[in-house]
C-alpha positions in Angstrom: -57.6 -26.8 45.3 -57.5 -28.0 49.2 -54.9 -30.5 48.3 -52.1 -27.6 47.1 -49.6 -27.0 49.8 -48.3 -23.5 50.8 -45.3 -23.9 48.8 -47.6 -24.8 45.3 -49.5 -21.4 46.2 -46.5 -19.3 46.8 -45.2 -18.0 43.4 -41.8 -19.0 42.8 -39.0 -16.4 42.5 -36.8 -16.9 39.0 -32.9 -16.4 39.3 -32.6 -12.6 38.6 -35.6 -11.8 41.1 -33.5 -14.0 43.7 -30.5 -12.0 42.8 -31.9 -8.5 43.2 -33.4 -9.6 46.8 -29.8 -10.8 47.8 -28.2 -7.3 46.4 -30.9 -5.4 48.4 -30.6 -7.3 51.4 -27.0 -7.1 51.4 -27.1 -3.0 50.7 -29.8 -3.1 54.0 -27.4 -4.4 56.3 -24.1 -2.6 55.0 -26.4 0.5 55.7 -27.6 -0.8 59.1 -23.7 -1.7 60.2 -22.2 1.7 59.0 -25.0 3.8 60.9 -24.7 1.6 63.9 -21.1 2.7 63.8 -21.4 6.1 63.1 -24.0 7.0 65.2 -21.8 5.0 67.8 -24.8 3.0 69.2 -23.0 1.0 72.2 -25.5 -0.6 75.0 -22.8 -1.4 77.2 -21.6 2.0 77.4 -25.0 3.0 78.2 -25.0 0.6 81.0 -21.4 1.4 82.3 -22.8 5.0 82.6 -26.0 4.1 84.7 -24.3 6.1 87.7 -23.9 9.2 85.8 -27.5 8.7 85.1 -28.8 8.1 88.8 -26.7 11.3 90.1 -28.1 13.5 87.3 -31.6 12.8 88.4 -31.3 12.0 92.1 -28.3 14.3 93.1 -24.9 13.0 94.2 -23.5 13.5 97.9 -22.2 16.3 98.9 -18.5 16.9 99.8 -16.6 18.3 103.1 -15.5 20.5 100.4 -18.7 21.7 99.1 -19.6 22.0 102.4 -16.7 24.5 103.1 -17.5 26.5 99.8 -21.2 26.8 100.6 -20.5 28.1 104.4 -18.2 30.4 103.0 -20.6 31.5 100.5 -23.3 31.9 103.0 -21.4 33.7 105.5 -20.9 36.5 103.0 -24.7 36.8 102.5 -25.9 39.4 105.3 -23.2 41.3 104.2 -24.0 42.2 101.0 -27.9 42.1 101.6 -26.8 44.8 103.9 -24.8 46.6 101.8 -27.2 47.0 98.9 -30.4 48.0 100.9 -27.7 50.8 102.4 -26.5 52.0 98.8 -30.5 51.8 97.6 -31.2 53.8 100.6 -28.3 56.4 100.6 -28.9 56.7 96.5 -32.6 57.4 96.7 -32.0 60.3 99.3 -29.3 61.7 97.4 -31.4 61.9 94.0 -34.4 63.3 96.0 -31.4 66.2 97.2 -30.2 66.7 93.8 -27.0 65.0 94.3 -25.5 62.4 91.6 -21.8 62.7 93.3 -20.9 58.5 92.9 -17.9 58.8 94.6 -19.7 60.6 97.9 -22.7 57.8 97.3 -20.4 55.4 97.8 -18.9 56.2 100.8 -21.9 56.7 102.5 -23.2 53.7 101.7 -20.5 51.7 102.6 -20.4 53.9 105.9 -23.9 53.1 106.7 -23.6 49.2 105.7 -20.9 48.9 107.9 -22.9 50.7 111.1 -26.0 48.2 110.3 -23.7 45.3 109.8 -22.3 45.9 113.4 -25.7 46.4 114.9 -27.4 43.2 113.3 -29.1 41.0 115.5 -27.0 38.0 115.6 -30.1 35.6 115.7 -31.2 37.1 112.6 -27.7 37.4 111.0 -27.4 33.3 111.9 -31.0 32.7 110.5 -30.1 34.1 106.8 -26.5 32.2 106.9 -28.3 28.6 107.3 -31.1 29.5 105.2 -28.7 30.0 102.1 -26.4 27.5 103.4 -29.3 25.2 103.5 -29.7 26.5 99.7 -26.3 26.2 98.9 -26.0 22.6 99.7 -29.6 21.4 97.9 -27.9 23.5 94.9 -24.8 21.3 94.8 -26.4 18.1 95.6 -28.6 18.9 92.7 -30.4 16.0 91.0 -34.3 16.4 89.6 -36.0 14.9 92.3 -38.1 15.8 94.8 -39.7 18.0 92.5 -40.8 21.8 93.7 -44.1 21.6 95.2 -44.6 25.2 96.8 -47.8 26.8 96.0 -46.3 30.0 94.7 -44.0 28.5 91.9 -46.8 25.9 90.5 -49.5 28.9 90.2 -46.9 30.4 88.3 -46.3 27.0 86.1 -49.8 26.1 85.6 -50.6 29.9 84.2 -47.5 28.9 81.9 -49.1 25.5 81.1 -52.4 27.0 80.0 -50.6 29.3 77.9 -48.9 26.5 76.0 -52.4 24.5 75.8 -53.6 27.6 74.1 -50.9 28.0 71.4 -51.5 24.0 70.7 -55.2 24.6 70.5 -55.2 27.4 68.3 -52.1 26.3 66.0 -54.0 23.1 65.6 -57.4 24.7 64.6 -55.9 27.3 62.2 -54.2 24.2 60.4 -57.2 22.2 60.5 -59.3 24.6 59.1 -56.6 25.3 56.2 -55.8 21.9 55.4 -59.2 20.4 54.3 -59.7 22.8 51.1 -55.5 22.6 50.7 -56.0 18.7 50.8 -58.9 19.3 47.9 -56.9 20.8 45.8 -53.9 18.2 46.3 -55.7 15.1 45.4 -56.6 13.9 42.1 -59.7 12.4 42.5 -61.5 15.7 43.8 -59.8 17.8 41.3 -61.5 15.7 38.9 -64.8 16.7 40.4 -64.0 20.4 40.5 -62.2 20.5 37.1 -64.0 17.6 34.9 -63.2 17.2 31.9 -60.5 15.0 29.6 -59.2 18.3 27.6 -55.4 18.6 27.5 -56.0 22.2 28.8 -58.1 20.7 31.5 -55.7 17.3 32.3 -52.7 20.5 32.6 -54.7 22.4 34.9 -55.4 19.7 37.2 -51.6 18.5 37.0 -50.6 22.1 37.7 -52.8 22.4 41.0 -51.9 19.4 42.2 -48.1 19.5 42.1 -48.4 23.3 43.1 -50.2 22.4 46.4 -48.4 19.3 47.0 -45.2 21.3 46.7 -46.4 24.0 49.3 -47.5 21.0 51.9 -43.9 19.8 51.5 -42.5 23.2 52.1 -44.9 23.8 55.4 -43.8 20.6 56.8 -40.2 20.6 55.7 -39.5 23.1 58.6 -39.6 21.9 61.8 -41.8 23.8 64.7 -38.6 25.2 66.2 -37.2 26.7 63.0 -40.3 28.4 62.6 -40.6 29.7 66.0 -37.4 30.9 65.6 -38.5 33.2 62.0 -41.6 34.0 63.6 -40.2 35.3 67.1 -37.5 37.2 64.8 -40.6 38.8 62.6 -43.2 39.5 65.4 -41.4 39.4 68.4 -41.6 37.5 71.6 -44.9 35.9 72.8 -47.3 33.1 72.3 -48.3 34.6 68.9 -45.2 33.2 67.2 -45.8 29.6 68.6 -49.2 29.6 67.2 -47.9 30.4 63.9 -45.0 28.1 63.8 -47.4 25.4 65.0 -50.0 26.3 62.4 -47.6 25.9 59.3 -46.2 22.6 60.4 -49.2 20.9 61.2 -50.8 22.4 57.9 -48.1 20.8 56.1 -48.8 17.5 57.5 -52.4 17.3 57.7 -52.7 18.3 54.1 -50.9 15.6 53.0 -52.6 12.5 55.5 -55.8 14.2 54.1 -54.8 14.2 50.5 -53.6 10.7 50.6 -56.7 9.6 52.7 -58.8 11.3 50.1 -57.4 9.6 46.7 -58.0 6.3 48.6 -61.7 6.2 49.1 -64.3 4.6 47.3 -65.3 5.8 44.1 -68.3 4.0 43.9 -70.0 6.3 46.3 -68.8 9.5 44.3 -70.3 8.1 41.0 -73.6 7.3 42.5 -73.6 11.1 43.8 -72.3 12.2 40.3 -75.1 10.2 38.7 -78.0 12.0 40.8 -76.9 15.2 38.8 -75.1 17.0 41.8 -72.7 19.8 41.7 -69.3 19.3 42.3 -69.4 21.2 46.1 -72.5 18.6 46.9 -70.6 15.9 45.1 -67.6 16.5 47.7 -69.9 17.2 50.4 -72.1 14.2 50.2 -69.7 11.4 49.0 -65.7 12.4 49.4 -66.0 14.4 53.3 -68.1 11.4 54.9 -65.9 8.8 53.9 -62.4 10.7 55.2 -64.1 11.8 58.4 -62.8 9.1 60.7 -59.6 10.1 59.2 -59.6 13.5 59.7 -61.2 13.5 63.4 -57.9 10.6 64.1 -55.1 12.5 62.7 -56.3 15.9 63.9 -56.4 14.7 67.2 -52.9 12.8 67.1 -51.5 16.2 66.0 -53.0 18.4 68.4 -51.8 15.8 71.0 -48.4 16.3 69.2 -48.4 19.6 69.0 -48.8 20.2 72.9 -45.6 18.7 73.4 -44.0 20.8 70.5 -45.2 23.6 72.1 -43.9 23.4 75.7 -40.4 23.2 73.4 -40.8 26.6 71.4 -40.7 28.4 74.5 -37.0 27.7 74.2 -37.2 30.6 72.0 -39.3 32.8 73.1 -42.6 31.6 71.6 -44.5 31.6 75.0 -45.8 29.0 77.1 -43.9 26.5 79.7 -40.9 26.2 78.0 -39.9 29.6 78.4 -40.0 28.9 82.0 -38.0 25.6 81.5 -35.2 27.1 79.8 -34.8 29.7 82.9 -34.7 27.4 85.3 -32.3 25.2 83.3 -30.1 27.9 82.5 -30.0 28.3 86.7 -29.4 24.7 87.3 -32.9 25.0 89.1 -33.3 21.1 87.9 -36.0 20.3 90.6 -38.6 22.8 89.5 -37.8 21.9 85.6 -39.0 18.5 87.4 -42.2 19.7 88.4 -42.9 21.1 85.0 -41.9 18.3 83.3 -44.5 16.0 85.3 -47.2 18.5 85.0 -46.7 18.5 81.1 -46.9 14.5 81.5 -50.0 14.7 83.1 -51.7 17.3 80.9 -50.9 15.1 77.9 -51.9 11.7 79.6 -55.5 13.8 80.3 -55.4 15.2 76.6 -54.8 11.6 75.3 -57.9 9.9 77.4 -60.2 12.6 76.4 -59.4 12.5 72.8 -59.7 9.0 72.7 -63.0 9.2 73.9 -63.8 11.5 71.1 -61.7 9.3 68.4 -64.2 6.8 69.3 -67.2 8.9 68.4 -66.0 8.5 65.0 -63.6 5.8 64.3 
């Protein structure tokens, strides 16, 4: 036996098997080539566009025309502020007097605005213009860096981040609780424990239950969380509850499938030993099935929780609560530096969660 070479131990392929391997290999290469072109994959193009990426992330140089446009817009700001304040004051006073004449309201508001604009302190006027000019230049420069680090926005983002974490926790918890019993009905071996017997009726019943549960799991994970969130926002309204339900249903489909496949891969000898002792079906599952799949359950549940934290961030784009709502709002306002701050906060949170989940996972695996 020791004198046999590797070539002698390796099974030889027949001509028909070699032809099948050749055809399959050619098909794989053809599919890869077609999809490569179809998707427009071009590393050279990515290299050529590197300057666009740098400008998008770090901003670009402000031109003279940008400065002139920003100064022109900033110069108009004091007049706009004063007119808004004057119109509000006149509107309130006329409503208190019982008058709703819009024409008279506009006339008085314009007169009051002109008086205040003429008497405004030049230093105050210049301070408003300079502050607005600096803001507009910063907006025109663009870019994600440096991130926003003021205390007020950070507190607002932290509150939204906690809401995102809460959505992920409850979405994963609901899915975990529901997927454990569902996986028992989706696995062949546990169904044989719960519905023993070899009669055609019992075989048909087990097959029907397994098929129905598998299709239910397929349906739940067939829709992306984003689509689920759209549906629940339309049904129950805006808020984090819609995000919790979207994550729970999608995660239920994924965890149920993974757990059921893990159950079908357990060692049958332990199950037979417990059954031989005269235990009931519940006792058999509790003392022979669950202990074998607990490492898998813990590992995949924690992994799904980490994934749901990231998914919960995006669900806010459709109004399902969390930090995503603020990210979507700031993106629409071209406030990329505030978006950068929120992205950094999400990355830090995911890093901490990954570390803690790793510590927990090592206790089971």
